[in-house]
C-alpha positions as CSV (number, residue, x, y, z in Angstrom):
1,M,77.8,53.2,92.3
2,Q,81.3,52.2,91.4
3,K,83.5,55.0,90.0
4,V,86.3,54.5,87.7
5,S,88.8,57.2,86.5
6,F,90.2,57.1,82.9
7,E,93.1,59.3,81.9
8,L,92.8,60.4,78.4
9,S,95.9,60.4,76.4
10,G,94.7,62.0,73.3
11,E,92.0,64.6,72.3
12,F,89.3,61.8,72.7
13,V,88.5,58.2,73.0
14,E,85.8,56.1,71.1
15,L,83.1,55.0,73.3
16,N,83.5,51.2,72.4
17,Q,87.2,51.5,73.1
18,L,86.8,53.2,76.3
19,L,84.5,50.4,77.6
20,K,87.2,48.0,76.6
21,L,90.1,50.0,78.2
22,V,88.5,50.3,81.6
23,G,87.8,46.4,81.6
24,L,84.0,46.4,81.2
25,C,84.3,44.2,78.1
26,D,86.9,42.1,76.4
27,S,87.1,43.7,73.0
28,G,86.0,46.7,71.0
29,G,83.4,44.5,69.4
30,A,81.9,43.6,72.6
31,G,81.8,47.4,73.5
32,K,79.9,48.1,70.4
33,M,77.3,45.4,71.4
34,L,76.9,47.0,74.8
35,V,76.4,50.4,73.3
36,A,73.9,49.0,70.6
37,G,71.9,47.4,73.5
38,G,71.1,50.9,74.8
39,S,72.5,50.4,78.2
40,V,75.3,53.0,77.9
41,K,74.8,56.8,78.8
42,V,77.1,59.6,78.2
43,D,76.6,62.7,80.6
44,G,73.3,61.2,81.7
45,K,71.8,60.6,78.1
46,Q,71.6,57.4,76.3
47,E,74.3,57.0,73.5
48,L,73.7,54.7,70.8
49,R,76.7,55.7,68.5
50,K,79.3,53.1,69.0
51,T,82.2,55.1,68.2
52,A,81.0,58.4,69.9
53,K,84.0,60.6,70.8
54,I,84.4,60.9,74.5
55,R,86.4,63.8,75.6
56,A,87.9,65.1,78.9
57,G,85.3,66.2,81.4
58,Q,82.6,63.8,80.1
59,Y,81.3,60.8,82.1
60,V,79.9,57.5,81.0
61,T,77.7,55.2,82.9
62,I,76.9,51.6,82.4
63,G,74.8,49.8,85.0
64,D,76.2,50.8,88.3
65,V,79.6,51.9,87.0
66,R,80.6,55.5,86.4
67,I,83.6,56.2,84.2
68,D,85.0,59.8,84.7
69,V,87.2,60.8,81.8
70,Q,90.0,63.2,82.7
71,G,92.4,65.0,80.4
72,N,96.2,65.0,80.7
């Protein structure tokens, strides 16, 4: 599994934006499509809310990629 660290600059980041910011898709809209397709998990559970608030300490997985979200 490929691990990616993401440094949070505010209180939270929306899930679709996180996918864009780490380079897993080209736009927030493409991120929404990934989430809607059911292939994204937050803390091990399927997440279908495109703009779910992801906070420091959480992790997101899609395929064989794990994104660890860290606070500042």
